[in-house]
C-alpha positions as CSV (number, residue, x, y, z in Angstrom):
1,M,9.7,-25.8,46.0
2,K,13.1,-26.1,47.7
3,G,15.5,-29.0,47.2
4,F,17.4,-30.8,49.9
5,D,20.2,-29.5,52.1
6,A,23.7,-30.3,51.0
7,V,25.5,-33.3,52.5
8,F,29.1,-32.4,53.2
9,D,31.9,-31.8,55.7
10,R,35.3,-30.2,55.5
11,E,36.9,-33.5,54.5
12,C,34.9,-34.1,51.3
13,R,37.1,-34.7,48.3
14,V,34.4,-35.0,45.6
15,L,31.2,-33.1,45.0
16,I,28.4,-35.0,43.2
17,L,25.7,-32.8,41.8
18,G,22.3,-33.9,40.5
19,S,19.8,-31.5,38.8
20,F,16.9,-31.4,41.3
21,P,15.1,-34.1,43.4
22,S,12.5,-36.2,41.6
23,V,8.9,-36.6,42.8
24,K,9.8,-39.9,44.5
25,S,12.9,-38.4,46.1
26,R,10.8,-35.5,47.4
27,A,8.3,-38.0,48.8
28,Q,11.1,-39.9,50.5
29,G,12.8,-36.7,51.8
30,F,16.2,-37.4,50.5
31,Y,18.4,-37.7,47.4
32,Y,17.8,-40.5,44.9
33,G,14.8,-41.8,46.7
34,N,13.4,-43.6,43.6
35,K,14.2,-47.3,44.2
36,Q,14.7,-47.6,40.4
37,N,17.5,-45.0,40.5
38,K,20.9,-46.6,40.4
39,F,22.8,-44.0,42.5
40,W,22.9,-45.8,45.8
41,K,23.5,-49.2,44.1
42,V,26.4,-47.7,42.1
43,L,28.1,-46.3,45.2
44,A,27.5,-49.6,47.1
45,N,29.1,-51.5,44.3
46,I,32.1,-49.2,43.9
47,F,33.0,-49.2,47.6
48,G,31.9,-52.8,48.2
49,E,29.6,-51.9,51.0
50,K,25.9,-52.2,51.7
51,I,24.0,-48.9,52.1
52,E,21.0,-49.1,54.4
53,N,17.9,-47.3,53.3
54,E,17.7,-44.9,56.3
55,I,18.7,-41.3,55.5
56,Q,21.2,-41.1,58.3
57,S,22.9,-44.3,57.0
58,K,23.2,-42.7,53.6
59,I,24.7,-39.5,55.0
60,D,27.1,-41.5,57.1
61,F,28.2,-43.5,54.0
62,L,28.8,-40.4,52.0
63,L,30.8,-38.6,54.6
64,K,32.8,-41.8,55.4
65,H,33.9,-41.8,51.7
66,H,34.4,-38.0,51.6
67,I,31.6,-37.4,49.1
68,A,29.6,-34.2,49.2
69,L,26.1,-34.4,47.6
70,F,23.9,-31.5,46.4
71,D,21.9,-30.4,43.4
72,A,22.7,-27.8,40.8
73,V,19.2,-26.3,41.2
74,E,18.2,-25.1,44.7
75,V,14.6,-24.0,44.1
76,A,12.2,-24.9,41.2
77,D,8.6,-24.4,40.3
78,L,8.4,-27.9,39.1
79,E,5.7,-30.4,38.4
80,G,7.0,-33.9,37.9
81,S,10.6,-35.1,37.6
82,A,11.8,-34.8,34.1
83,D,14.8,-32.6,33.5
84,S,13.2,-31.3,30.3
85,V,10.4,-29.8,32.4
86,L,13.0,-28.5,34.9
87,K,14.8,-26.5,32.2
88,K,11.5,-24.8,31.3
89,S,10.4,-24.1,34.9
90,N,11.2,-21.1,37.1
91,Y,14.3,-22.1,38.9
92,K,17.1,-20.8,41.0
93,L,20.6,-22.2,40.7
94,A,22.3,-23.3,43.9
95,D,25.2,-21.4,45.3
96,L,27.9,-24.0,45.4
97,S,30.7,-21.9,46.9
98,F,30.3,-23.2,50.4
99,L,31.1,-26.7,49.1
100,L,34.4,-25.8,47.4
101,P,37.9,-25.1,48.6
102,P,39.0,-23.6,50.9
103,R,35.9,-24.7,52.9
104,T,36.3,-28.4,51.8
105,K,39.0,-30.5,50.2
106,V,36.9,-31.1,47.0
107,E,39.2,-32.0,44.1
108,K,36.5,-32.5,41.4
109,I,32.9,-32.0,40.7
110,I,30.9,-34.9,39.2
111,C,27.6,-34.1,37.5
112,N,25.0,-36.9,37.6
113,G,23.6,-36.5,34.1
114,L,23.7,-33.9,31.3
115,T,21.2,-31.4,32.8
116,A,23.3,-31.0,36.0
117,Y,26.4,-30.7,33.9
118,E,24.9,-28.0,31.7
119,F,23.7,-26.0,34.6
120,V,27.0,-26.2,36.4
121,T,29.3,-25.5,33.5
122,K,27.3,-22.5,32.4
123,N,27.1,-20.9,35.8
124,L,30.1,-22.0,38.0
125,Q,33.5,-20.3,37.8
126,T,36.1,-22.7,39.2
127,S,39.4,-24.2,38.3
128,L,38.2,-27.6,39.5
129,P,37.5,-30.3,36.9
130,I,33.7,-30.6,36.2
131,L,32.9,-34.0,34.9
132,Y,29.7,-35.3,33.2
133,L,28.8,-38.9,34.1
134,P,25.9,-40.9,32.8
135,S,22.7,-40.3,34.8
136,T,21.8,-42.9,37.3
137,S,18.1,-42.1,36.6
138,P,15.8,-45.0,35.7
139,A,15.2,-43.1,32.4
140,N,18.7,-43.8,31.4
141,V,18.3,-47.4,30.2
142,S,21.8,-47.7,28.7
143,F,23.6,-46.8,32.0
144,K,27.0,-48.4,32.5
145,I,28.9,-48.2,35.8
146,D,32.4,-48.1,34.4
147,K,32.8,-44.3,34.2
148,W,31.5,-43.9,37.8
149,Q,34.0,-46.5,39.0
150,Q,36.8,-44.7,37.2
151,E,36.1,-41.3,38.6
152,L,35.4,-42.4,42.2
153,S,38.2,-45.0,42.5
154,F,40.6,-42.3,44.0
155,L,38.5,-42.3,47.1
156,K,39.1,-46.0,47.9
């Protein structure tokens, strides 16, 4: 199955990459669709804004704050949502070149979780910083927002 299209425009200054959409996200039709995932709550908290649940509202929010969003894996033969299953599935890594300079103003890449970070650092040749941040997944019960705040504060 194929993941979601990238959300971006030329003005994006940061690229956030997940691994691959979860079952609940695929059912919702957009990134981080599991209501237990902290992703949208984290962004709302950092920027001090409410994010409506409609897909277009989320896209508008991301672009307003110059955030590009995509996944490290574009296509996967995946049952379930666990990254451990994803790593063992047949998958195709995403081509990220269209999201990077000179096509955008991306200054750094943030990986939402270790799996995304591992895929990206092993397969992407870039001089941009690639950062691992704690996963916003409901499976990460020890999540703390401070590193996310620190790395996205330059967009405020």
